[in-house]
PDB file as gemmi writes it, atoms N, CA and C in Angstrom:
CRYST1    1.000    1.000    1.000  90.00  90.00  90.00 P 1                      
ATOM      1  N   MET A   1       0.821  -1.192   0.000  1.00  0.00           N  
ATOM      2  CA  MET A   1       0.000   0.000   0.000  1.00  0.00           C  
ATOM      3  C   MET A   1       0.868   1.260   0.000  1.00  0.00           C  
ATOM      4  N   ALA A   2       1.919   1.254   0.797  1.00  0.00           N  
ATOM      5  CA  ALA A   2       2.768   2.437   0.876  1.00  0.00           C  
ATOM      6  C   ALA A   2       3.436   2.721  -0.469  1.00  0.00           C  
ATOM      7  N   GLY A   3       3.828   1.672  -1.171  1.00  0.00           N  
ATOM      8  CA  GLY A   3       4.437   1.857  -2.486  1.00  0.00           C  
ATOM      9  C   GLY A   3       3.481   2.506  -3.452  1.00  0.00           C  
ATOM     10  N   ASP A   4       2.212   2.137  -3.346  1.00  0.00           N  
ATOM     11  CA  ASP A   4       1.177   2.730  -4.186  1.00  0.00           C  
ATOM     12  C   ASP A   4       1.041   4.221  -3.902  1.00  0.00           C  
ATOM     13  N   GLN A   5       1.087   4.591  -2.641  1.00  0.00           N  
ATOM     14  CA  GLN A   5       0.966   5.999  -2.251  1.00  0.00           C  
ATOM     15  C   GLN A   5       2.197   6.796  -2.687  1.00  0.00           C  
ATOM     16  N   LYS A   6       3.357   6.167  -2.603  1.00  0.00           N  
ATOM     17  CA  LYS A   6       4.580   6.837  -3.041  1.00  0.00           C  
ATOM     18  C   LYS A   6       4.536   7.090  -4.546  1.00  0.00           C  
ATOM     19  N   ALA A   7       4.051   6.107  -5.288  1.00  0.00           N  
ATOM     20  CA  ALA A   7       3.922   6.266  -6.738  1.00  0.00           C  
ATOM     21  C   ALA A   7       2.912   7.358  -7.062  1.00  0.00           C  
ATOM     22  N   ARG A   8       1.838   7.391  -6.307  1.00  0.00           N  
ATOM     23  CA  ARG A   8       0.810   8.418  -6.514  1.00  0.00           C  
ATOM     24  C   ARG A   8       1.384   9.816  -6.250  1.00  0.00           C  
ATOM     25  N   ALA A   9       2.217   9.927  -5.221  1.00  0.00           N  
ATOM     26  CA  ALA A   9       2.848  11.205  -4.900  1.00  0.00           C  
ATOM     27  C   ALA A   9       3.746  11.656  -6.051  1.00  0.00           C  
ATOM     28  N   LYS A  10       4.552  10.738  -6.566  1.00  0.00           N  
ATOM     29  CA  LYS A  10       5.445  11.074  -7.682  1.00  0.00           C  
ATOM     30  C   LYS A  10       4.645  11.493  -8.912  1.00  0.00           C  
ATOM     31  N   LYS A  11       3.555  10.780  -9.163  1.00  0.00           N  
ATOM     32  CA  LYS A  11       2.700  11.085 -10.308  1.00  0.00           C  
ATOM     33  C   LYS A  11       2.115  12.494 -10.171  1.00  0.00           C  
ATOM     34  N   GLU A  12       1.638  12.838  -8.984  1.00  0.00           N  
ATOM     35  CA  GLU A  12       1.086  14.176  -8.753  1.00  0.00           C  
ATOM     36  C   GLU A  12       2.158  15.242  -8.932  1.00  0.00           C  
ATOM     37  N   GLN A  13       3.355  14.962  -8.437  1.00  0.00           N  
ATOM     38  CA  GLN A  13       4.446  15.919  -8.580  1.00  0.00           C  
ATOM     39  C   GLN A  13       4.784  16.154 -10.050  1.00  0.00           C  
ATOM     40  N   MET A  14       4.871  15.076 -10.815  1.00  0.00           N  
ATOM     41  CA  MET A  14       5.214  15.200 -12.233  1.00  0.00           C  
ATOM     42  C   MET A  14       4.120  15.929 -13.008  1.00  0.00           C  
ATOM     43  N   LYS A  15       2.859  15.584 -12.736  1.00  0.00           N  
ATOM     44  CA  LYS A  15       1.753  16.245 -13.424  1.00  0.00           C  
ATOM     45  C   LYS A  15       1.726  17.732 -13.078  1.00  0.00           C  
ATOM     46  N   GLY A  16       1.960  18.039 -11.816  1.00  0.00           N  
ATOM     47  CA  GLY A  16       1.973  19.433 -11.383  1.00  0.00           C  
ATOM     48  C   GLY A  16       3.085  20.219 -12.044  1.00  0.00           C  
ATOM     49  N   LYS A  17       4.265  19.638 -12.095  1.00  0.00           N  
ATOM     50  CA  LYS A  17       5.409  20.308 -12.723  1.00  0.00           C  
ATOM     51  C   LYS A  17       5.142  20.542 -14.205  1.00  0.00           C  
ATOM     52  N   ALA A  18       4.575  19.538 -14.874  1.00  0.00           N  
ATOM     53  CA  ALA A  18       4.266  19.677 -16.300  1.00  0.00           C  
ATOM     54  C   ALA A  18       3.215  20.761 -16.518  1.00  0.00           C  
ATOM     55  N   GLU A  19       2.171  20.749 -15.697  1.00  0.00           N  
ATOM     56  CA  GLU A  19       1.102  21.739 -15.839  1.00  0.00           C  
ATOM     57  C   GLU A  19       1.636  23.150 -15.584  1.00  0.00           C  
ATOM     58  N   GLU A  20       2.501  23.283 -14.593  1.00  0.00           N  
ATOM     59  CA  GLU A  20       3.102  24.584 -14.289  1.00  0.00           C  
ATOM     60  C   GLU A  20       3.948  25.070 -15.466  1.00  0.00           C  
ATOM     61  N   THR A  21       4.735  24.172 -16.041  1.00  0.00           N  
ATOM     62  CA  THR A  21       5.602  24.523 -17.165  1.00  0.00           C  
ATOM     63  C   THR A  21       4.792  24.942 -18.389  1.00  0.00           C  
ATOM     64  N   VAL A  22       3.751  24.187 -18.703  1.00  0.00           N  
ATOM     65  CA  VAL A  22       2.900  24.520 -19.847  1.00  0.00           C  
ATOM     66  C   VAL A  22       2.197  25.852 -19.598  1.00  0.00           C  
ATOM     67  N   GLY A  23       1.703  26.047 -18.395  1.00  0.00           N  
ATOM     68  CA  GLY A  23       1.041  27.303 -18.051  1.00  0.00           C  
ATOM     69  C   GLY A  23       1.959  28.493 -18.240  1.00  0.00           C  
ATOM     70  N   ARG A  24       3.206  28.328 -17.816  1.00  0.00           N  
ATOM     71  CA  ARG A  24       4.178  29.410 -18.004  1.00  0.00           C  
ATOM     72  C   ARG A  24       4.452  29.653 -19.483  1.00  0.00           C  
ATOM     73  N   ALA A  25       4.576  28.572 -20.240  1.00  0.00           N  
ATOM     74  CA  ALA A  25       4.904  28.684 -21.663  1.00  0.00           C  
ATOM     75  C   ALA A  25       3.818  29.407 -22.451  1.00  0.00           C  
ATOM     76  N   VAL A  26       2.562  29.157 -22.089  1.00  0.00           N  
ATOM     77  CA  VAL A  26       1.465  29.787 -22.833  1.00  0.00           C  
ATOM     78  C   VAL A  26       0.970  31.067 -22.160  1.00  0.00           C  
ATOM     79  N   GLY A  27       1.563  31.422 -21.021  1.00  0.00           N  
ATOM     80  CA  GLY A  27       1.183  32.646 -20.338  1.00  0.00           C  
ATOM     81  C   GLY A  27      -0.134  32.546 -19.586  1.00  0.00           C  
ATOM     82  N   ASN A  28      -0.497  31.335 -19.172  1.00  0.00           N  
ATOM     83  CA  ASN A  28      -1.749  31.114 -18.456  1.00  0.00           C  
ATOM     84  C   ASN A  28      -1.441  31.004 -16.959  1.00  0.00           C  
ATOM     85  N   GLU A  29      -1.682  32.096 -16.233  1.00  0.00           N  
ATOM     86  CA  GLU A  29      -1.349  32.138 -14.809  1.00  0.00           C  
ATOM     87  C   GLU A  29      -2.176  31.149 -13.993  1.00  0.00           C  
ATOM     88  N   ARG A  30      -3.426  30.952 -14.380  1.00  0.00           N  
ATOM     89  CA  ARG A  30      -4.282  30.011 -13.651  1.00  0.00           C  
ATOM     90  C   ARG A  30      -3.726  28.588 -13.750  1.00  0.00           C  
ATOM     91  N   MET A  31      -3.322  28.195 -14.949  1.00  0.00           N  
ATOM     92  CA  MET A  31      -2.763  26.858 -15.142  1.00  0.00           C  
ATOM     93  C   MET A  31      -1.459  26.714 -14.362  1.00  0.00           C  
ATOM     94  N   THR A  32      -0.662  27.765 -14.354  1.00  0.00           N  
ATOM     95  CA  THR A  32       0.590  27.749 -13.606  1.00  0.00           C  
ATOM     96  C   THR A  32       0.319  27.546 -12.119  1.00  0.00           C  
ATOM     97  N   ALA A  33      -0.658  28.272 -11.595  1.00  0.00           N  
ATOM     98  CA  ALA A  33      -1.006  28.158 -10.174  1.00  0.00           C  
ATOM     99  C   ALA A  33      -1.562  26.777  -9.846  1.00  0.00           C  
ATOM    100  N   GLU A  34      -2.397  26.242 -10.724  1.00  0.00           N  
ATOM    101  CA  GLU A  34      -2.951  24.906 -10.497  1.00  0.00           C  
ATOM    102  C   GLU A  34      -1.843  23.855 -10.512  1.00  0.00           C  
ATOM    103  N   GLY A  35      -0.877  24.040 -11.390  1.00  0.00           N  
ATOM    104  CA  GLY A  35       0.256  23.124 -11.444  1.00  0.00           C  
ATOM    105  C   GLY A  35       1.080  23.173 -10.173  1.00  0.00           C  
ATOM    106  N   ARG A  36       1.305  24.384  -9.673  1.00  0.00           N  
ATOM    107  CA  ARG A  36       2.040  24.529  -8.414  1.00  0.00           C  
ATOM    108  C   ARG A  36       1.298  23.848  -7.272  1.00  0.00           C  
ATOM    109  N   ALA A  37      -0.028  24.027  -7.248  1.00  0.00           N  
ATOM    110  CA  ALA A  37      -0.845  23.424  -6.188  1.00  0.00           C  
ATOM    111  C   ALA A  37      -0.787  21.898  -6.260  1.00  0.00           C  
ATOM    112  N   ARG A  38      -0.870  21.359  -7.461  1.00  0.00           N  
ATOM    113  CA  ARG A  38      -0.821  19.900  -7.621  1.00  0.00           C  
ATOM    114  C   ARG A  38       0.543  19.361  -7.197  1.00  0.00           C  
ATOM    115  N   LYS A  39       1.595  20.080  -7.559  1.00  0.00           N  
ATOM    116  CA  LYS A  39       2.942  19.659  -7.173  1.00  0.00           C  
ATOM    117  C   LYS A  39       3.089  19.706  -5.654  1.00  0.00           C  
ATOM    118  N   ALA A  40       2.555  20.742  -5.026  1.00  0.00           N  
ATOM    119  CA  ALA A  40       2.615  20.854  -3.567  1.00  0.00           C  
ATOM    120  C   ALA A  40       1.859  19.708  -2.900  1.00  0.00           C  
ATOM    121  N   LYS A  41       0.742  19.321  -3.492  1.00  0.00           N  
ATOM    122  CA  LYS A  41      -0.032  18.203  -2.954  1.00  0.00           C  
ATOM    123  C   LYS A  41       0.797  16.915  -3.024  1.00  0.00           C  
ATOM    124  N   GLY A  42       1.484  16.725  -4.136  1.00  0.00           N  
ATOM    125  CA  GLY A  42       2.358  15.559  -4.277  1.00  0.00           C  
ATOM    126  C   GLY A  42       3.516  15.598  -3.296  1.00  0.00           C  
ATOM    127  N   ASP A  43       4.075  16.791  -3.087  1.00  0.00           N  
ATOM    128  CA  ASP A  43       5.162  16.943  -2.118  1.00  0.00           C  
ATOM    129  C   ASP A  43       4.686  16.580  -0.712  1.00  0.00           C  
ATOM    130  N   ALA A  44       3.478  17.035  -0.361  1.00  0.00           N  
ATOM    131  CA  ALA A  44       2.921  16.746   0.962  1.00  0.00           C  
ATOM    132  C   ALA A  44       2.673  15.248   1.130  1.00  0.00           C  
ATOM    133  N   ARG A  45       2.148  14.620   0.097  1.00  0.00           N  
ATOM    134  CA  ARG A  45       1.888  13.178   0.164  1.00  0.00           C  
ATOM    135  C   ARG A  45       3.210  12.415   0.329  1.00  0.00           C  
ATOM    136  N   GLN A  46       4.238  12.846  -0.395  1.00  0.00           N  
ATOM    137  CA  GLN A  46       5.533  12.186  -0.293  1.00  0.00           C  
ATOM    138  C   GLN A  46       6.118  12.360   1.112  1.00  0.00           C  
ATOM    139  N   ALA A  47       5.990  13.547   1.673  1.00  0.00           N  
ATOM    140  CA  ALA A  47       6.489  13.791   3.027  1.00  0.00           C  
ATOM    141  C   ALA A  47       5.757  12.912   4.038  1.00  0.00           C  
ATOM    142  N   LYS A  48       4.446  12.758   3.852  1.00  0.00           N  
ATOM    143  CA  LYS A  48       3.655  11.909   4.742  1.00  0.00           C  
ATOM    144  C   LYS A  48       4.156  10.469   4.680  1.00  0.00           C  
ATOM    145  N   GLU A  49       4.402   9.975   3.474  1.00  0.00           N  
ATOM    146  CA  GLU A  49       4.871   8.598   3.314  1.00  0.00           C  
ATOM    147  C   GLU A  49       6.259   8.409   3.920  1.00  0.00           C  
ATOM    148  N   LYS A  50       7.131   9.404   3.765  1.00  0.00           N  
ATOM    149  CA  LYS A  50       8.467   9.305   4.361  1.00  0.00           C  
ATOM    150  C   LYS A  50       8.370   9.271   5.879  1.00  0.00           C  
ATOM    151  N   THR A  51       7.458  10.076   6.425  1.00  0.00           N  
ATOM    152  CA  THR A  51       7.257  10.088   7.873  1.00  0.00           C  
ATOM    153  C   THR A  51       6.750   8.737   8.351  1.00  0.00           C  
ATOM    154  N   LYS A  52       5.800   8.175   7.619  1.00  0.00           N  
ATOM    155  CA  LYS A  52       5.274   6.861   7.986  1.00  0.00           C  
ATOM    156  C   LYS A  52       6.377   5.808   7.956  1.00  0.00           C  
ATOM    157  N   ASP A  53       7.249   5.877   6.949  1.00  0.00           N  
ATOM    158  CA  ASP A  53       8.354   4.919   6.859  1.00  0.00           C  
ATOM    159  C   ASP A  53       9.316   5.077   8.039  1.00  0.00           C  
ATOM    160  N   THR A  54       9.556   6.314   8.438  1.00  0.00           N  
ATOM    161  CA  THR A  54      10.458   6.583   9.549  1.00  0.00           C  
ATOM    162  C   THR A  54       9.900   6.042  10.858  1.00  0.00           C  
ATOM    163  N   LEU A  55       8.588   6.131  11.022  1.00  0.00           N  
ATOM    164  CA  LEU A  55       7.956   5.716  12.273  1.00  0.00           C  
ATOM    165  C   LEU A  55       7.647   4.227  12.344  1.00  0.00           C  
ATOM    166  N   LYS A  56       7.858   3.509  11.250  1.00  0.00           N  
ATOM    167  CA  LYS A  56       7.608   2.062  11.254  1.00  0.00           C  
ATOM    168  C   LYS A  56       8.566   1.375  12.216  1.00  0.00           C  
ATOM    169  N   PRO A  57       8.062   0.394  12.954  1.00  0.00           N  
ATOM    170  CA  PRO A  57       8.939  -0.331  13.894  1.00  0.00           C  
ATOM    171  C   PRO A  57       9.915  -1.239  13.182  1.00  0.00           C  
TER     172      PRO A  57                                                      
END                                                                             
């Protein structure tokens, strides 16, 4: 299960980075902001999974 969540975090990070880059390229500030938000969500999920791994007995 944890591996699935880690993969999901990476996927969100990549999608967010791509969306942010495309938004910047076309001058769409809303798309850029949404991409940043998605990337931040992926970063948070990854941090949560790392914390869970650290706390495992």
